PyMOL Python script that loads the backbone (N, CA, C, O; Angstrom):
from pymol import cmd

cmd.read_pdbstr("""\
ATOM      1  N   MET A   1       3.089   2.273  -6.247  1.00  0.00           N
ATOM      2  CA  MET A   1       1.830   2.511  -4.940  1.00  0.00           C
ATOM      3  C   MET A   1       0.738   2.860  -5.565  1.00  0.00           C
ATOM      4  O   MET A   1       0.988   3.821  -6.293  1.00  0.00           O
ATOM      5  N   ASP A   2      -0.456   2.507  -5.632  1.00  0.00           N
ATOM      6  CA  ASP A   2      -1.985   3.344  -5.549  1.00  0.00           C
ATOM      7  C   ASP A   2      -2.058   4.203  -4.455  1.00  0.00           C
ATOM      8  O   ASP A   2      -2.551   3.802  -3.401  1.00  0.00           O
ATOM      9  N   TYR A   3      -1.556   5.524  -4.596  1.00  0.00           N
ATOM     10  CA  TYR A   3      -1.982   6.294  -4.229  1.00  0.00           C
ATOM     11  C   TYR A   3      -3.439   7.167  -4.036  1.00  0.00           C
ATOM     12  O   TYR A   3      -3.632   7.935  -3.094  1.00  0.00           O
ATOM     13  N   HIS A   4      -4.230   6.945  -4.909  1.00  0.00           N
ATOM     14  CA  HIS A   4      -5.449   7.673  -5.066  1.00  0.00           C
ATOM     15  C   HIS A   4      -6.277   7.341  -3.679  1.00  0.00           C
ATOM     16  O   HIS A   4      -7.059   8.239  -3.368  1.00  0.00           O
ATOM     17  N   ASN A   5      -6.232   5.943  -2.587  1.00  0.00           N
ATOM     18  CA  ASN A   5      -6.786   6.028  -1.626  1.00  0.00           C
ATOM     19  C   ASN A   5      -6.450   7.132  -0.537  1.00  0.00           C
ATOM     20  O   ASN A   5      -7.301   7.607   0.214  1.00  0.00           O
ATOM     21  N   ILE A   6      -5.246   7.448  -0.541  1.00  0.00           N
ATOM     22  CA  ILE A   6      -4.429   8.236   0.113  1.00  0.00           C
ATOM     23  C   ILE A   6      -4.378   9.955   0.213  1.00  0.00           C
ATOM     24  O   ILE A   6      -4.420  10.780   1.126  1.00  0.00           O
ATOM     25  N   ILE A   7      -4.283   9.981  -1.014  1.00  0.00           N
ATOM     26  CA  ILE A   7      -4.015  11.926  -1.565  1.00  0.00           C
ATOM     27  C   ILE A   7      -5.555  11.992  -2.046  1.00  0.00           C
ATOM     28  O   ILE A   7      -5.910  11.048  -2.752  1.00  0.00           O
ATOM     29  N   THR A   8      -6.483  12.952  -1.764  1.00  0.00           N
ATOM     30  CA  THR A   8      -7.665  13.636  -1.940  1.00  0.00           C
ATOM     31  C   THR A   8      -7.850  15.139  -1.983  1.00  0.00           C
ATOM     32  O   THR A   8      -7.548  15.948  -1.106  1.00  0.00           O
ATOM     33  N   ILE A   9      -8.386  15.359  -3.130  1.00  0.00           N
ATOM     34  CA  ILE A   9      -8.503  17.052  -3.462  1.00  0.00           C
ATOM     35  C   ILE A   9      -9.765  16.594  -3.031  1.00  0.00           C
ATOM     36  O   ILE A   9     -10.375  15.540  -3.207  1.00  0.00           O
ATOM     37  N   GLU A  10     -10.141  18.206  -2.093  1.00  0.00           N
ATOM     38  CA  GLU A  10     -11.242  18.479  -1.958  1.00  0.00           C
ATOM     39  C   GLU A  10     -11.702  20.243  -2.117  1.00  0.00           C
ATOM     40  O   GLU A  10     -11.618  20.971  -1.128  1.00  0.00           O
ATOM     41  N   PRO A  11     -12.126  20.721  -3.314  1.00  0.00           N
ATOM     42  CA  PRO A  11     -12.405  22.148  -3.384  1.00  0.00           C
ATOM     43  C   PRO A  11     -12.284  22.586  -2.358  1.00  0.00           C
ATOM     44  O   PRO A  11     -11.232  23.222  -2.300  1.00  0.00           O
ATOM     45  N   GLY A  12     -13.075  22.596  -1.045  1.00  0.00           N
ATOM     46  CA  GLY A  12     -13.105  23.236  -0.103  1.00  0.00           C
ATOM     47  C   GLY A  12     -12.065  23.175   1.157  1.00  0.00           C
ATOM     48  O   GLY A  12     -12.354  23.603   2.274  1.00  0.00           O
ATOM     49  N   LYS A  13     -11.032  22.686   0.874  1.00  0.00           N
ATOM     50  CA  LYS A  13     -10.223  21.902   1.828  1.00  0.00           C
ATOM     51  C   LYS A  13      -8.505  22.654   0.923  1.00  0.00           C
ATOM     52  O   LYS A  13      -8.052  22.385  -0.189  1.00  0.00           O
ATOM     53  N   ARG A  14      -8.132  23.328   1.680  1.00  0.00           N
ATOM     54  CA  ARG A  14      -6.373  23.680   1.303  1.00  0.00           C
ATOM     55  C   ARG A  14      -6.565  24.265  -0.126  1.00  0.00           C
ATOM     56  O   ARG A  14      -5.721  23.973  -0.974  1.00  0.00           O
ATOM     57  N   SER A  15      -7.701  25.140  -0.488  1.00  0.00           N
ATOM     58  CA  SER A  15      -7.797  26.126  -1.670  1.00  0.00           C
ATOM     59  C   SER A  15      -7.882  24.877  -3.105  1.00  0.00           C
ATOM     60  O   SER A  15      -7.676  25.241  -4.263  1.00  0.00           O
ATOM     61  N   GLY A  16      -8.294  23.090  -2.651  1.00  0.00           N
ATOM     62  CA  GLY A  16      -8.127  22.475  -3.953  1.00  0.00           C
ATOM     63  C   GLY A  16      -6.811  21.755  -3.601  1.00  0.00           C
ATOM     64  O   GLY A  16      -6.546  20.872  -4.417  1.00  0.00           O
ATOM     65  N   LYS A  17      -6.162  21.854  -2.880  1.00  0.00           N
ATOM     66  CA  LYS A  17      -4.607  21.322  -2.954  1.00  0.00           C
ATOM     67  C   LYS A  17      -4.499  19.427  -2.797  1.00  0.00           C
ATOM     68  O   LYS A  17      -5.099  18.852  -1.890  1.00  0.00           O
ATOM     69  N   PRO A  18      -3.917  18.907  -3.504  1.00  0.00           N
ATOM     70  CA  PRO A  18      -3.545  17.692  -3.327  1.00  0.00           C
ATOM     71  C   PRO A  18      -3.277  17.622  -1.490  1.00  0.00           C
ATOM     72  O   PRO A  18      -2.311  18.291  -1.121  1.00  0.00           O
ATOM     73  N   CYS A  19      -4.120  16.814  -0.284  1.00  0.00           N
ATOM     74  CA  CYS A  19      -4.112  16.218   0.935  1.00  0.00           C
ATOM     75  C   CYS A  19      -3.977  15.369   1.193  1.00  0.00           C
ATOM     76  O   CYS A  19      -4.310  14.586   0.303  1.00  0.00           O
ATOM     77  N   ILE A  20      -3.493  14.760   2.328  1.00  0.00           N
ATOM     78  CA  ILE A  20      -3.701  13.048   2.909  1.00  0.00           C
ATOM     79  C   ILE A  20      -4.835  13.066   3.401  1.00  0.00           C
ATOM     80  O   ILE A  20      -5.280  13.892   4.197  1.00  0.00           O
ATOM     81  N   ARG A  21      -5.421  12.046   2.897  1.00  0.00           N
ATOM     82  CA  ARG A  21      -6.358  11.266   3.883  1.00  0.00           C
ATOM     83  C   ARG A  21      -7.357  12.588   3.885  1.00  0.00           C
ATOM     84  O   ARG A  21      -7.745  12.628   5.053  1.00  0.00           O
ATOM     85  N   GLY A  22      -7.871  13.510   3.292  1.00  0.00           N
ATOM     86  CA  GLY A  22      -8.525  14.487   3.914  1.00  0.00           C
ATOM     87  C   GLY A  22      -8.350  15.284   4.828  1.00  0.00           C
ATOM     88  O   GLY A  22      -9.118  16.235   4.969  1.00  0.00           O
ATOM     89  N   MET A  23      -7.121  15.038   5.795  1.00  0.00           N
ATOM     90  CA  MET A  23      -6.322  16.203   6.340  1.00  0.00           C
ATOM     91  C   MET A  23      -6.013  17.000   5.324  1.00  0.00           C
ATOM     92  O   MET A  23      -6.227  16.941   4.114  1.00  0.00           O
ATOM     93  N   ARG A  24      -5.093  18.290   6.508  1.00  0.00           N
ATOM     94  CA  ARG A  24      -5.439  19.766   5.767  1.00  0.00           C
ATOM     95  C   ARG A  24      -3.331  20.023   6.109  1.00  0.00           C
ATOM     96  O   ARG A  24      -2.623  20.973   6.445  1.00  0.00           O
ATOM     97  N   ILE A  25      -3.108  18.614   5.779  1.00  0.00           N
ATOM     98  CA  ILE A  25      -2.082  18.311   5.482  1.00  0.00           C
ATOM     99  C   ILE A  25      -1.436  18.032   3.946  1.00  0.00           C
ATOM    100  O   ILE A  25      -1.228  16.828   3.800  1.00  0.00           O
ATOM    101  N   THR A  26      -1.223  18.492   3.267  1.00  0.00           N
ATOM    102  CA  THR A  26      -0.557  19.033   1.681  1.00  0.00           C
ATOM    103  C   THR A  26       0.448  17.773   1.340  1.00  0.00           C
ATOM    104  O   THR A  26       1.280  17.208   2.050  1.00  0.00           O
ATOM    105  N   VAL A  27       0.065  17.564   0.036  1.00  0.00           N
ATOM    106  CA  VAL A  27       0.998  16.527  -0.824  1.00  0.00           C
ATOM    107  C   VAL A  27       2.702  17.880  -0.902  1.00  0.00           C
ATOM    108  O   VAL A  27       3.905  17.642  -0.800  1.00  0.00           O
ATOM    109  N   TYR A  28       2.086  18.938  -1.077  1.00  0.00           N
ATOM    110  CA  TYR A  28       3.473  19.960  -1.062  1.00  0.00           C
ATOM    111  C   TYR A  28       4.132  20.258   0.098  1.00  0.00           C
ATOM    112  O   TYR A  28       5.308  20.623   0.069  1.00  0.00           O
ATOM    113  N   ASP A  29       3.390  20.125   1.321  1.00  0.00           N
ATOM    114  CA  ASP A  29       4.056  20.796   2.774  1.00  0.00           C
ATOM    115  C   ASP A  29       4.601  19.306   3.031  1.00  0.00           C
ATOM    116  O   ASP A  29       5.331  19.404   4.017  1.00  0.00           O
ATOM    117  N   ILE A  30       4.584  18.212   2.671  1.00  0.00           N
ATOM    118  CA  ILE A  30       5.611  16.899   2.968  1.00  0.00           C
ATOM    119  C   ILE A  30       6.575  16.566   1.844  1.00  0.00           C
ATOM    120  O   ILE A  30       7.392  15.655   1.984  1.00  0.00           O
ATOM    121  N   LEU A  31       6.476  17.482   0.428  1.00  0.00           N
ATOM    122  CA  LEU A  31       7.235  17.309  -0.354  1.00  0.00           C
ATOM    123  C   LEU A  31       8.437  18.431   0.680  1.00  0.00           C
ATOM    124  O   LEU A  31       9.477  18.005   1.181  1.00  0.00           O
ATOM    125  N   GLU A  32       8.027  19.622   0.771  1.00  0.00           N
ATOM    126  CA  GLU A  32       8.692  20.533   1.071  1.00  0.00           C
ATOM    127  C   GLU A  32       9.552  19.944   2.068  1.00  0.00           C
ATOM    128  O   GLU A  32      10.757  20.056   1.844  1.00  0.00           O
ATOM    129  N   TYR A  33       9.100  19.165   3.428  1.00  0.00           N
ATOM    130  CA  TYR A  33       9.895  18.951   4.702  1.00  0.00           C
ATOM    131  C   TYR A  33      11.151  18.074   3.874  1.00  0.00           C
ATOM    132  O   TYR A  33      12.360  18.286   3.957  1.00  0.00           O
ATOM    133  N   LEU A  34      10.551  17.183   3.177  1.00  0.00           N
ATOM    134  CA  LEU A  34      11.280  16.255   2.935  1.00  0.00           C
ATOM    135  C   LEU A  34      12.727  17.095   1.778  1.00  0.00           C
ATOM    136  O   LEU A  34      13.919  16.788   1.764  1.00  0.00           O
ATOM    137  N   ALA A  35      12.283  17.765   1.260  1.00  0.00           N
ATOM    138  CA  ALA A  35      13.437  18.723   0.610  1.00  0.00           C
ATOM    139  C   ALA A  35      14.305  19.268   1.110  1.00  0.00           C
ATOM    140  O   ALA A  35      15.442  19.122   0.664  1.00  0.00           O
ATOM    141  N   SER A  36      14.076  20.000   2.100  1.00  0.00           N
ATOM    142  CA  SER A  36      14.106  21.152   3.626  1.00  0.00           C
ATOM    143  C   SER A  36      15.548  20.340   4.307  1.00  0.00           C
ATOM    144  O   SER A  36      16.478  20.873   4.912  1.00  0.00           O
ATOM    145  N   GLY A  37      15.349  18.844   3.962  1.00  0.00           N
ATOM    146  CA  GLY A  37      15.938  17.843   4.824  1.00  0.00           C
ATOM    147  C   GLY A  37      15.611  17.103   5.806  1.00  0.00           C
ATOM    148  O   GLY A  37      16.317  16.353   6.481  1.00  0.00           O
ATOM    149  N   MET A  38      14.395  17.357   5.877  1.00  0.00           N
ATOM    150  CA  MET A  38      13.703  16.252   7.209  1.00  0.00           C
ATOM    151  C   MET A  38      13.782  14.612   6.603  1.00  0.00           C
ATOM    152  O   MET A  38      13.863  14.176   5.455  1.00  0.00           O
ATOM    153  N   THR A  39      13.726  14.034   7.761  1.00  0.00           N
ATOM    154  CA  THR A  39      14.153  12.588   7.351  1.00  0.00           C
ATOM    155  C   THR A  39      12.480  12.380   7.828  1.00  0.00           C
ATOM    156  O   THR A  39      11.855  13.022   8.672  1.00  0.00           O
ATOM    157  N   GLU A  40      11.885  10.914   6.711  1.00  0.00           N
ATOM    158  CA  GLU A  40      10.717  10.526   7.597  1.00  0.00           C
ATOM    159  C   GLU A  40      10.427  10.465   8.698  1.00  0.00           C
ATOM    160  O   GLU A  40       9.410  11.038   9.090  1.00  0.00           O
ATOM    161  N   ALA A  41      11.372   9.624   9.700  1.00  0.00           N
ATOM    162  CA  ALA A  41      11.103   9.411  10.851  1.00  0.00           C
ATOM    163  C   ALA A  41      10.676  11.307  11.311  1.00  0.00           C
ATOM    164  O   ALA A  41       9.557  11.598  11.733  1.00  0.00           O
ATOM    165  N   GLU A  42      11.339  11.938  11.195  1.00  0.00           N
ATOM    166  CA  GLU A  42      11.331  13.427  11.932  1.00  0.00           C
ATOM    167  C   GLU A  42      10.025  13.905  11.478  1.00  0.00           C
ATOM    168  O   GLU A  42       9.407  14.684  12.203  1.00  0.00           O
ATOM    169  N   ILE A  43       9.636  13.601  10.583  1.00  0.00           N
ATOM    170  CA  ILE A  43       8.476  13.709  10.165  1.00  0.00           C
ATOM    171  C   ILE A  43       6.951  13.726  10.844  1.00  0.00           C
ATOM    172  O   ILE A  43       6.064  14.502  11.198  1.00  0.00           O
ATOM    173  N   LEU A  44       7.319  12.168  10.760  1.00  0.00           N
ATOM    174  CA  LEU A  44       6.295  11.255  11.486  1.00  0.00           C
ATOM    175  C   LEU A  44       6.354  11.945  13.280  1.00  0.00           C
ATOM    176  O   LEU A  44       5.371  12.212  13.972  1.00  0.00           O
ATOM    177  N   GLU A  45       7.652  12.077  13.623  1.00  0.00           N
ATOM    178  CA  GLU A  45       7.218  12.726  15.019  1.00  0.00           C
ATOM    179  C   GLU A  45       6.463  13.909  15.213  1.00  0.00           C
ATOM    180  O   GLU A  45       5.652  14.065  16.126  1.00  0.00           O
ATOM    181  N   ASP A  46       6.838  15.024  14.040  1.00  0.00           N
ATOM    182  CA  ASP A  46       6.149  16.264  13.981  1.00  0.00           C
ATOM    183  C   ASP A  46       4.505  15.756  14.109  1.00  0.00           C
ATOM    184  O   ASP A  46       3.789  16.349  14.916  1.00  0.00           O
ATOM    185  N   PHE A  47       4.006  14.764  13.374  1.00  0.00           N
ATOM    186  CA  PHE A  47       2.758  14.709  12.971  1.00  0.00           C
ATOM    187  C   PHE A  47       2.423  13.410  12.502  1.00  0.00           C
ATOM    188  O   PHE A  47       2.552  12.793  11.445  1.00  0.00           O
ATOM    189  N   SER A  48       1.622  13.043  14.419  1.00  0.00           N
ATOM    190  CA  SER A  48       1.509  11.919  14.685  1.00  0.00           C
ATOM    191  C   SER A  48       0.413  11.314  14.043  1.00  0.00           C
ATOM    192  O   SER A  48       0.157  10.136  14.292  1.00  0.00           O
ATOM    193  N   GLU A  49      -0.251  11.946  13.272  1.00  0.00           N
ATOM    194  CA  GLU A  49      -1.394  11.613  12.252  1.00  0.00           C
ATOM    195  C   GLU A  49      -0.894  10.756  11.204  1.00  0.00           C
ATOM    196  O   GLU A  49      -1.521   9.812  10.724  1.00  0.00           O
ATOM    197  N   LEU A  50       0.290  11.137  10.865  1.00  0.00           N
ATOM    198  CA  LEU A  50       0.859  10.405   9.748  1.00  0.00           C
ATOM    199  C   LEU A  50       1.191   9.437   9.486  1.00  0.00           C
ATOM    200  O   LEU A  50       1.503   8.913  10.556  1.00  0.00           O
ATOM    201  N   THR A  51       1.442   8.419   8.311  1.00  0.00           N
ATOM    202  CA  THR A  51       2.310   6.531   8.500  1.00  0.00           C
ATOM    203  C   THR A  51       3.187   7.280   7.360  1.00  0.00           C
ATOM    204  O   THR A  51       3.234   8.254   6.608  1.00  0.00           O
ATOM    205  N   ALA A  52       3.752   6.268   7.730  1.00  0.00           N
ATOM    206  CA  ALA A  52       4.843   5.871   6.760  1.00  0.00           C
ATOM    207  C   ALA A  52       4.624   5.941   5.298  1.00  0.00           C
ATOM    208  O   ALA A  52       5.294   6.589   4.493  1.00  0.00           O
ATOM    209  N   GLU A  53       3.142   4.855   4.953  1.00  0.00           N
ATOM    210  CA  GLU A  53       2.680   5.309   3.677  1.00  0.00           C
ATOM    211  C   GLU A  53       2.382   6.395   3.278  1.00  0.00           C
ATOM    212  O   GLU A  53       2.699   6.842   2.176  1.00  0.00           O
ATOM    213  N   ASP A  54       1.712   6.983   4.149  1.00  0.00           N
ATOM    214  CA  ASP A  54       0.881   8.667   3.677  1.00  0.00           C
ATOM    215  C   ASP A  54       2.493   9.121   2.799  1.00  0.00           C
ATOM    216  O   ASP A  54       2.454   9.229   1.574  1.00  0.00           O
ATOM    217  N   ILE A  55       3.694   9.333   3.476  1.00  0.00           N
ATOM    218  CA  ILE A  55       4.638   9.786   2.684  1.00  0.00           C
ATOM    219  C   ILE A  55       5.201   9.172   1.357  1.00  0.00           C
ATOM    220  O   ILE A  55       5.656   9.729   0.358  1.00  0.00           O
ATOM    221  N   LYS A  56       5.070   8.183   1.584  1.00  0.00           N
ATOM    222  CA  LYS A  56       5.363   7.865   0.090  1.00  0.00           C
ATOM    223  C   LYS A  56       4.403   7.579  -1.165  1.00  0.00           C
ATOM    224  O   LYS A  56       4.583   7.257  -2.340  1.00  0.00           O
ATOM    225  N   ALA A  57       2.979   7.932  -0.112  1.00  0.00           N
ATOM    226  CA  ALA A  57       1.922   8.390  -1.590  1.00  0.00           C
ATOM    227  C   ALA A  57       2.546   9.729  -1.647  1.00  0.00           C
ATOM    228  O   ALA A  57       2.673  10.272  -2.744  1.00  0.00           O
ATOM    229  N   CYS A  58       2.925  10.278  -0.623  1.00  0.00           N
ATOM    230  CA  CYS A  58       3.179  11.723  -1.497  1.00  0.00           C
ATOM    231  C   CYS A  58       4.128  11.748  -2.073  1.00  0.00           C
ATOM    232  O   CYS A  58       4.152  12.698  -2.855  1.00  0.00           O
ATOM    233  N   LEU A  59       5.388  10.863  -2.095  1.00  0.00           N
ATOM    234  CA  LEU A  59       6.152  10.502  -3.267  1.00  0.00           C
ATOM    235  C   LEU A  59       5.597  10.542  -4.738  1.00  0.00           C
ATOM    236  O   LEU A  59       5.567  11.380  -5.639  1.00  0.00           O
ATOM    237  N   ALA A  60       5.065   8.918  -4.516  1.00  0.00           N
ATOM    238  CA  ALA A  60       4.340   8.189  -5.874  1.00  0.00           C
ATOM    239  C   ALA A  60       3.696   9.795  -6.713  1.00  0.00           C
ATOM    240  O   ALA A  60       4.042  10.242  -7.807  1.00  0.00           O
ATOM    241  N   PHE A  61       2.784  10.312  -5.830  1.00  0.00           N
ATOM    242  CA  PHE A  61       1.730  10.895  -6.679  1.00  0.00           C
ATOM    243  C   PHE A  61       2.597  12.364  -7.339  1.00  0.00           C
ATOM    244  O   PHE A  61       2.335  13.107  -8.284  1.00  0.00           O
ATOM    245  N   ALA A  62       3.363  12.345  -6.653  1.00  0.00           N
ATOM    246  CA  ALA A  62       5.020  13.770  -7.440  1.00  0.00           C
ATOM    247  C   ALA A  62       5.311  13.276  -8.701  1.00  0.00           C
ATOM    248  O   ALA A  62       5.293  13.850  -9.790  1.00  0.00           O
ATOM    249  N   ALA A  63       5.776  11.314  -8.199  1.00  0.00           N
ATOM    250  CA  ALA A  63       6.486  11.029  -9.352  1.00  0.00           C
ATOM    251  C   ALA A  63       5.478  11.125 -10.856  1.00  0.00           C
ATOM    252  O   ALA A  63       5.716  11.609 -11.962  1.00  0.00           O
ATOM    253  N   ASP A  64       4.296  10.432 -10.296  1.00  0.00           N
ATOM    254  CA  ASP A  64       3.140  10.848 -11.385  1.00  0.00           C
ATOM    255  C   ASP A  64       2.635  11.574 -12.297  1.00  0.00           C
ATOM    256  O   ASP A  64       2.335  11.487 -13.488  1.00  0.00           O
ATOM    257  N   ARG A  65       2.600  12.567 -11.175  1.00  0.00           N
ATOM    258  CA  ARG A  65       2.605  13.878 -11.896  1.00  0.00           C
ATOM    259  C   ARG A  65       3.645  14.315 -12.897  1.00  0.00           C
ATOM    260  O   ARG A  65       3.287  14.697 -14.011  1.00  0.00           O
ATOM    261  N   GLU A  66       5.129  14.271 -12.495  1.00  0.00           N
ATOM    262  CA  GLU A  66       6.182  14.372 -12.880  1.00  0.00           C
ATOM    263  C   GLU A  66       6.213  13.956 -14.040  1.00  0.00           C
ATOM    264  O   GLU A  66       6.554  14.696 -14.962  1.00  0.00           O
ATOM    265  N   LYS A  67       5.740  12.244 -14.286  1.00  0.00           N
ATOM    266  CA  LYS A  67       5.900  11.524 -15.221  1.00  0.00           C
ATOM    267  C   LYS A  67       4.690  12.084 -16.524  1.00  0.00           C
ATOM    268  O   LYS A  67       5.057  12.051 -17.699  1.00  0.00           O
ATOM    269  N   ARG A  68       3.603  12.460 -16.248  1.00  0.00           N
ATOM    270  CA  ARG A  68       2.831  13.198 -16.689  1.00  0.00           C
ATOM    271  C   ARG A  68       2.949  14.836 -17.417  1.00  0.00           C
ATOM    272  O   ARG A  68       2.223  15.276 -18.308  1.00  0.00           O
ATOM    273  N   LEU A  69       4.233  15.632 -16.646  1.00  0.00           N
ATOM    274  CA  LEU A  69       4.110  16.896 -17.022  1.00  0.00           C
ATOM    275  C   LEU A  69       5.168  16.796 -18.967  1.00  0.00           C
ATOM    276  O   LEU A  69       6.101  16.069 -19.307  1.00  0.00           O
ATOM    277  N   PHE A  70       4.523  17.714 -19.621  1.00  0.00           N
ATOM    278  CA  PHE A  70       5.028  17.711 -21.148  1.00  0.00           C
ATOM    279  C   PHE A  70       5.384  19.411 -21.687  1.00  0.00           C
ATOM    280  O   PHE A  70       4.721  20.442 -21.585  1.00  0.00           O
ATOM    281  N   VAL A  71       6.032  19.275 -21.972  1.00  0.00           N
ATOM    282  CA  VAL A  71       6.344  20.569 -22.484  1.00  0.00           C
ATOM    283  C   VAL A  71       6.542  20.334 -23.934  1.00  0.00           C
ATOM    284  O   VAL A  71       7.215  19.409 -24.387  1.00  0.00           O
ATOM    285  N   ALA A  72       5.934  21.203 -24.617  1.00  0.00           N
ATOM    286  CA  ALA A  72       5.905  21.504 -26.137  1.00  0.00           C
ATOM    287  C   ALA A  72       6.581  22.232 -26.859  1.00  0.00           C
ATOM    288  O   ALA A  72       6.358  23.423 -27.075  1.00  0.00           O
ATOM    289  N   SER A  73       7.799  21.336 -27.458  1.00  0.00           N
ATOM    290  CA  SER A  73       8.987  22.503 -28.394  1.00  0.00           C
ATOM    291  C   SER A  73       8.492  22.862 -29.233  1.00  0.00           C
ATOM    292  O   SER A  73       7.742  22.109 -29.855  1.00  0.00           O
ATOM    293  N   LEU A  74       8.725  24.397 -29.692  1.00  0.00           N
ATOM    294  CA  LEU A  74       7.760  25.201 -30.774  1.00  0.00           C
ATOM    295  C   LEU A  74       8.656  25.153 -32.401  1.00  0.00           C
ATOM    296  O   LEU A  74       8.160  25.683 -33.395  1.00  0.00           O
TER     297      LEU A  74
END
""", "prot")
cmd.dss("prot")
cmd.show_as("cartoon", "prot")
cmd.util.cbc("prot")
cmd.orient("prot")
């Protein structure tokens, strides 16, 4: 999934954290909700401005960051 048009980073918004479509809802917020056991349907019910595609974009963004994580061994 190409999340680049959905996940935005603006220095003056939420301290530059990745947000969804310029809103004040961060990728971290969505990942925390999912990790705590909320379903996609529950998140969408609580945040009517979000779409299923927004949630998938958060997951794709997190997966992309994880893929780029590199730990150097000494």
